[in-house]
C-alpha positions as CSV (number, residue, x, y, z in Angstrom):
1,M,33.2,122.9,169.7
2,L,35.9,125.3,170.0
3,I,35.7,127.1,173.3
4,M,36.7,131.0,172.2
5,P,39.2,132.2,174.8
6,I,38.3,135.9,176.2
7,S,41.5,137.5,178.4
8,Q,44.1,138.2,177.0
9,S,46.4,135.6,178.4
10,A,44.1,133.0,177.3
11,K,44.5,134.2,173.8
12,K,48.1,134.4,174.1
13,S,47.9,130.9,175.4
14,L,45.6,129.3,172.3
15,R,48.5,131.0,170.3
16,K,51.6,129.3,172.1
17,A,49.4,126.3,172.2
18,L,48.7,125.9,168.0
19,K,52.2,126.5,167.4
20,N,53.8,124.2,169.9
21,N,51.5,121.6,168.5
22,K,52.8,122.3,165.3
23,V,56.1,121.8,166.1
24,N,55.2,118.9,168.2
25,V,53.6,117.0,165.3
26,S,56.0,118.2,162.6
27,F,58.8,116.5,164.7
28,K,57.1,113.4,165.6
29,I,56.5,113.0,161.8
30,K,60.2,113.2,161.4
31,L,60.7,110.9,164.6
32,K,58.7,108.2,162.6
33,A,60.4,108.4,159.1
34,I,63.6,107.5,160.6
35,L,62.2,104.9,162.5
36,K,60.8,103.8,159.2
37,K,63.9,103.8,157.6
38,F,66.0,102.4,160.3
39,S,63.4,99.4,160.2
40,A,63.8,98.8,157.0
41,K,68.0,98.6,157.3
42,P,69.2,98.6,160.6
43,T,72.7,100.1,160.7
44,E,75.1,101.3,163.5
45,S,75.0,105.3,161.4
46,A,70.8,104.9,161.2
47,L,70.9,104.1,165.3
48,K,73.1,106.5,165.9
49,D,70.5,109.2,163.6
50,V,67.6,107.4,166.0
51,Y,69.6,107.8,169.5
52,S,70.1,112.1,168.3
53,V,66.5,112.1,167.5
54,L,65.5,110.2,170.9
55,D,67.5,112.5,172.8
56,K,66.0,115.9,171.0
57,A,62.8,114.4,171.9
58,I,63.6,114.3,175.6
59,K,65.3,118.0,175.2
60,N,62.1,119.1,174.0
61,N,59.8,117.8,176.5
62,I,58.2,115.5,173.5
63,Y,58.3,112.0,174.9
64,H,59.2,111.2,178.7
65,P,63.0,110.0,179.5
66,N,62.0,106.4,180.7
67,K,59.5,105.9,177.2
68,V,62.8,107.1,175.4
69,S,65.3,104.8,177.1
70,R,62.8,101.7,176.4
71,L,63.0,102.8,172.5
72,K,66.8,103.0,172.2
73,A,66.8,99.6,174.3
74,K,64.5,98.3,171.6
75,F,66.5,99.6,168.4
76,S,69.8,99.0,170.1
77,R,68.2,95.1,170.3
78,S,67.0,95.2,166.5
79,A,70.4,96.5,165.0
80,K,72.1,93.7,166.8
81,S,69.8,91.0,165.2
82,G,69.8,92.7,161.7
83,L,73.2,92.5,162.0
84,A,73.6,89.5,162.7
85,K,70.8,88.2,159.9
86,V,73.0,90.2,157.5
87,V,76.4,87.7,158.5
88,D,74.1,84.6,158.5
89,T,72.5,85.1,154.7
90,K,76.2,85.6,153.6
91,K,76.8,81.6,155.1
92,K,74.0,80.1,153.4
93,T,75.0,77.2,150.9
94,V,72.8,75.7,148.3
95,K,71.5,71.9,148.8
96,K,71.2,70.1,145.9
97,V,68.4,67.8,145.4
98,A,68.5,64.9,143.4
99,K,65.9,64.7,140.4
100,K,63.1,62.3,141.2
101,N,62.5,59.3,138.7
102,T,59.4,59.3,137.0
103,K,58.1,57.0,135.2
104,K,58.4,58.9,132.0
105,A,61.7,58.8,132.8
106,I,62.5,55.5,133.8
107,K,61.2,54.3,130.4
108,K,63.3,56.5,128.5
109,A,66.4,55.1,130.7
110,N,65.2,51.6,129.8
111,S,64.8,52.2,125.5
112,K,68.8,53.6,125.7
113,M,69.7,50.5,127.3
114,V,67.6,48.3,124.7
115,K,69.5,49.8,121.9
């Protein structure tokens, strides 16, 4: 149950809190979208976008600076490993697999030799 404010200052404080809540929630939604985009395809340009949004989160007092520092380090590591994975996949070679000799294949080969 929501308690309604009585004094003018309490009413203004409630209005301000609701407005700030909307701004913070929309910012966090934007942040999550950018992080999801980065997780799907970690690139240098996406990493710059992530850094930019996280710095704005510090500026607007949405996240603590230590949390942002942790997140930046985490995404930096994933960007480096993501770029390494892309390079590794290009170097893969396909191995040729020898056919197994089945009874039917052996019979067929023997029948061709007899003729």
